[in-house]
C-alpha positions in Angstrom: 222.0 155.9 11.2 223.5 159.2 12.2 226.1 160.8 9.9 229.6 162.0 11.4 231.5 164.8 10.5 235.4 164.6 10.2 237.1 168.2 10.2 240.5 166.6 9.3 241.7 164.8 5.8 241.1 161.3 5.8 244.6 159.7 4.6 243.6 155.8 4.7 241.1 153.5 6.7 241.6 150.6 8.8 239.2 147.6 8.4 237.8 146.0 11.7 236.6 142.7 11.6 233.8 141.3 14.0 236.4 139.3 15.7 238.8 141.7 16.1 235.8 143.8 17.4 234.7 140.9 20.2 238.1 140.4 20.8 239.3 144.1 21.4 236.4 144.9 23.3 234.3 148.1 22.5 234.9 149.7 18.9 236.2 153.1 18.9 234.0 156.2 18.8 232.3 156.9 15.3 232.7 153.1 14.3 229.8 152.0 12.6 227.9 148.9 12.9 227.9 145.9 10.1 229.7 142.9 8.9 233.1 144.9 8.3 233.4 148.4 9.5 235.7 150.9 8.1 236.8 153.4 10.7 238.7 156.8 9.7 242.4 156.1 10.8 242.4 159.2 12.4 239.4 158.3 15.1 241.4 154.8 15.7 244.8 156.6 16.4 243.7 158.3 19.4 243.5 155.1 21.8 246.6 153.8 20.4 248.4 157.3 21.6 246.7 156.9 25.2 249.1 153.7 25.2 246.3 151.3 25.2 247.7 147.7 25.1 244.5 146.5 22.9 246.3 148.7 19.8 249.8 147.7 20.5 249.4 144.1 21.0 251.0 141.4 19.2 249.1 138.9 19.9 245.7 137.4 18.1 243.8 139.8 20.0 246.0 143.1 19.3 245.7 145.7 16.6 249.3 145.5 15.5 250.3 144.5 12.4 251.3 141.0 13.9 247.9 140.6 15.3 246.7 136.7 13.7 248.6 137.9 10.6 250.7 134.8 8.8 253.5 135.2 6.6 253.1 133.7 2.8 256.5 132.4 1.4 258.0 134.0 -1.3 258.5 132.6 -4.9 262.0 132.3 -4.3 261.8 130.3 -1.1 259.1 127.9 -2.7 261.7 127.2 -5.6 264.4 126.9 -2.9 262.5 124.5 -1.1 261.5 122.4 -3.9 262.9 118.8 -3.7 263.8 116.6 -6.9 264.6 119.7 -9.2 266.7 118.4 -12.1 267.1 121.9 -13.4 270.9 122.8 -12.8 271.6 126.8 -12.2 275.0 128.5 -12.8 275.4 131.5 -10.4 277.8 134.1 -10.7 280.1 132.3 -8.3 280.9 130.1 -11.0 283.9 131.2 -12.6 285.3 129.9 -16.0 287.9 127.3 -15.9 291.5 127.9 -17.5 290.7 124.6 -20.3 286.9 123.8 -21.4 286.3 121.0 -23.7 284.4 121.9 -26.8 283.4 121.2 -30.2 283.6 123.1 -33.5 281.2 123.0 -36.3 281.5 124.2 -40.0 278.8 126.1 -41.8 279.2 126.6 -45.5 276.3 128.1 -47.2 275.8 129.3 -50.7 274.8 132.5 -49.7 278.4 133.2 -48.7 282.0 132.9 -50.2 283.2 132.1 -46.7 282.6 129.7 -44.2 281.8 130.2 -40.7 283.0 127.9 -37.7 281.3 128.0 -34.6 282.5 126.6 -31.2 280.6 125.8 -28.4 282.5 125.1 -25.2 281.1 123.0 -22.2 281.6 122.9 -18.5 281.5 119.7 -16.4 279.7 120.2 -13.2 280.6 117.6 -10.2 283.6 116.5 -11.9 284.5 113.2 -10.7 281.0 112.5 -9.0 278.1 110.1 -9.6 276.3 113.7 -10.4 278.7 114.8 -13.2 276.8 117.0 -15.7 278.6 118.7 -19.0 276.4 121.8 -19.8 277.4 124.5 -22.5 279.4 127.6 -21.2 280.3 130.0 -24.3 280.3 129.8 -28.1 282.5 131.4 -30.4 281.7 132.1 -34.6 284.4 133.2 -36.5 284.0 134.0 -40.4 286.2 135.8 -43.0 282.7 137.3 -44.0 282.8 141.2 -42.2 279.6 141.7 -43.7 278.2 139.5 -40.7 280.4 140.7 -37.6 278.2 142.9 -36.0 275.4 140.5 -35.4 277.7 137.6 -34.9 279.6 139.3 -32.2 276.0 140.5 -30.6 274.8 136.9 -31.0 277.9 135.2 -29.3 277.6 137.4 -26.5 274.0 137.0 -25.5 274.0 133.3 -26.3 276.8 132.9 -23.6 275.1 134.8 -21.5 272.2 132.4 -21.2 274.9 129.7 -21.3 276.3 130.8 -18.1 273.2 132.0 -16.4 272.0 128.2 -16.2 268.8 126.7 -16.0 267.2 125.4 -19.3 268.8 126.6 -22.3 267.0 124.6 -25.1 264.6 126.9 -25.9 267.6 129.1 -28.0 267.4 126.2 -30.4 263.6 126.8 -31.4 264.2 130.7 -31.1 266.8 130.6 -34.0 265.0 128.0 -35.9 262.0 130.0 -36.2 264.3 133.1 -37.9 263.7 133.6 -41.5 265.6 135.3 -44.0 263.5 137.8 -46.1 265.5 137.7 -49.1 264.8 133.7 -49.1 266.8 130.5 -47.8 268.8 127.9 -49.2 269.2 124.7 -49.8 271.8 122.1 -48.2 273.5 119.4 -49.7 271.1 116.4 -49.4 268.0 118.5 -49.9 267.1 120.1 -46.5 266.0 123.8 -46.7 267.6 126.1 -44.3 265.3 129.3 -44.0 268.5 131.5 -42.7 271.8 131.5 -41.4 270.5 132.0 -38.0 268.4 129.1 -38.3 271.5 127.0 -39.1 273.0 128.3 -36.2 270.3 127.0 -34.4 270.5 123.6 -35.9 274.2 123.4 -35.1 273.5 124.1 -31.4 270.7 121.3 -31.2 273.2 118.9 -32.7 275.4 120.0 -30.0 273.0 119.7 -27.1 272.5 116.5 -28.5 275.8 115.4 -28.3 276.4 115.8 -24.8 272.7 114.4 -23.5 271.2 117.7 -22.8 268.5 117.1 -25.8 267.4 113.7 -26.4 267.3 113.2 -30.3 263.8 112.3 -31.5 264.2 109.0 -33.7 261.1 107.3 -35.4 259.4 104.5 -33.6 259.5 100.7 -35.1 256.1 101.0 -36.8 257.0 104.7 -38.7 260.4 102.9 -39.6 258.9 100.3 -41.0 256.5 102.3 -42.8 259.2 104.6 -44.4 261.1 101.6 -45.6 258.2 100.1 -47.1 257.4 103.4 -48.9 261.2 104.2 -50.3 260.7 100.4 -51.6 257.8 101.1 -53.3 259.1 104.5 -55.1 262.1 103.0 -55.9 260.4 99.6 -57.6 257.9 102.3 -59.6 260.8 104.3 -60.8 262.8 101.3 -62.2 262.5 100.7 -65.9 262.3 97.2 -67.0 262.0 97.1 -71.0 264.9 96.4 -73.2 265.7 100.2 -73.6 266.0 101.0 -70.2 270.1 101.3 -70.6 270.2 103.9 -73.7 273.6 105.5 -74.4 271.9 108.7 -75.9 270.8 111.4 -74.0 267.3 111.4 -72.3 264.8 113.3 -74.1 266.0 112.1 -77.7 263.4 111.8 -80.5 262.9 108.8 -82.7 265.0 108.6 -86.0 263.0 107.8 -88.7 265.8 106.1 -90.8 267.6 103.7 -88.4 264.7 103.5 -85.8 266.5 104.8 -82.8 265.9 107.5 -79.9 268.8 109.2 -80.8 267.9 112.6 -82.5 268.6 115.5 -80.8 269.3 119.1 -81.4 272.4 120.2 -82.8 273.9 123.3 -84.5 270.3 124.2 -85.0 269.3 121.3 -86.9 267.8 117.9 -85.8 270.3 115.5 -86.0 270.7 111.7 -84.8 273.6 110.7 -83.0 273.3 107.0 -84.1 273.2 106.7 -87.6 274.3 110.6 -88.7 271.1 111.3 -90.5 270.3 115.0 -90.4 267.7 117.4 -92.2 270.0 119.8 -93.0 272.2 117.5 -95.1 
């Protein structure tokens, strides 16, 4: 194998395949033999300047950029060609109507003296047709507490932008519900723990999306409901008292009085006193 001396700077290489070599005729000067030949572009450019039809051809045997190469469709074209997609994509051409329908939810937390009112407005797509769909379009949060003004404005603008962008917006629910307050959460009436105000906002959006049918409400099946009912009935039966002293008029935790034999002795004014007979060790 002889060495080739190149007296100019090589910018890039062009790979010549065996099929192209057989179809295009003899290889240019300086090409090496093998499965794939890497030839300096300075040497391959010489026949092209001479006007050779083989180097400028557009057919399968040509050396041009269109010689036997097939263009792969892009991701955008593939997505446009998909059929049966149920994802509704709102484009920038969708203008806000003058009137939108929506709902307002009240959030009252023990960590704030003022309540928050969350308004979610919806837009109706394909109104009056069989493909009519209701999708969230914008959200507003109002509160008298100015301590939360900055993040309220930022959050409402971001959520509204995501709603107007379209597509699958249900991921906002999981993202908001996963926010925890470093100072600790709070308990809602009914015994439900809420990790933060942002998480409660996520529950509000989830409730609204379930109302308009964008999220399917998760319910227990028949077997799970039956098991829960059995456990609840068992707990209620266990907590019931069936003795004669179940209904007592005295406070819980009262001790037994040695004089009247009644569980009515409590601590009053620093002295143990019976609420039934009035007996007291302090006289």
